[in-house]
C-alpha positions as CSV (number, residue, x, y, z in Angstrom):
1,M,-9.8,-4.5,22.3
2,G,-13.0,-2.5,23.0
3,D,-11.3,0.6,21.6
4,L,-10.6,-1.2,18.3
5,I,-14.3,-2.3,18.1
6,R,-15.4,1.3,18.7
7,R,-13.1,2.7,16.0
8,K,-14.4,0.1,13.5
9,A,-18.0,1.0,14.5
10,R,-17.2,4.7,13.8
11,G,-16.1,3.8,10.3
12,V,-12.4,4.0,10.8
13,D,-10.6,1.5,8.5
14,M,-8.3,-0.5,10.8
15,R,-5.6,-0.4,8.0
16,D,-5.4,3.3,8.7
17,V,-4.7,2.6,12.4
18,L,-2.5,-0.5,12.4
19,P,0.7,-1.1,10.4
20,M,0.3,-3.0,7.2
21,N,1.4,-6.6,7.1
22,L,3.4,-8.0,4.1
23,S,0.4,-9.5,2.5
24,D,-1.5,-6.2,2.6
25,V,1.5,-4.4,1.1
26,W,1.6,-6.8,-1.9
27,H,-2.1,-6.8,-2.3
28,A,-2.1,-3.0,-2.4
29,A,0.8,-3.0,-4.9
30,L,-1.0,-5.4,-7.2
31,E,-4.2,-3.4,-7.0
32,L,-2.4,-0.1,-7.8
33,K,-0.7,-1.9,-10.8
34,R,-4.1,-3.0,-12.0
35,Q,-5.6,0.4,-11.7
36,F,-2.8,2.7,-12.7
37,H,-0.4,0.5,-14.8
38,A,2.8,2.4,-15.5
39,E,1.8,5.2,-13.2
40,A,1.4,3.0,-10.1
41,V,4.9,3.9,-8.7
42,A,4.2,7.6,-9.1
43,V,0.7,7.3,-7.4
44,A,2.2,5.3,-4.5
45,A,5.1,7.7,-4.1
46,T,2.8,10.7,-4.2
47,R,0.7,9.2,-1.4
48,A,3.8,8.5,0.6
49,D,4.8,12.2,0.2
50,Q,1.4,13.4,1.2
51,C,1.5,11.3,4.4
52,F,4.9,12.6,5.2
53,G,3.8,16.2,4.6
54,R,1.0,15.9,7.1
55,G,3.2,14.1,9.7
56,D,1.6,10.7,9.2
57,L,4.8,8.6,9.6
58,D,2.9,5.2,9.7
59,G,1.1,6.1,6.5
60,F,4.4,7.2,5.0
61,R,6.1,3.9,5.9
62,S,3.1,1.9,4.5
63,W,3.1,3.8,1.2
64,S,6.8,3.6,0.9
65,R,6.6,-0.2,1.3
66,I,3.9,-0.3,-1.3
67,T,6.1,1.8,-3.7
68,H,9.0,-0.6,-3.2
69,A,6.8,-3.6,-3.8
70,I,5.6,-2.0,-7.1
71,V,9.2,-1.4,-8.2
72,E,9.9,-5.1,-7.4
73,L,6.9,-6.2,-9.5
74,D,8.1,-4.0,-12.4
75,R,11.6,-5.7,-12.2
76,A,10.3,-9.2,-12.1
77,P,10.5,-11.1,-15.3
78,P,7.1,-11.9,-17.0
79,P,5.6,-15.3,-16.1
80,R,6.6,-18.1,-18.4
81,E,4.0,-19.9,-20.3
82,R,3.3,-23.5,-19.4
83,H,3.1,-26.1,-22.1
């Protein structure tokens, strides 16, 4: 636990150290959709490829999960209006 606190104190984002949970994946997917619209899948896939290229397999897995979540968001039907 002390090591985690020291990493945080040095400015390391714990999301870069620990695997992402499902809530984080969906939050990231929604944020990328908000920022990049139709390009969100390409942005996430590019980041996954970059992580893989530098040997960051945890980052690759996280970005791959985000990419798949964006694809699922794109496939979901639009929300129905309530009357």
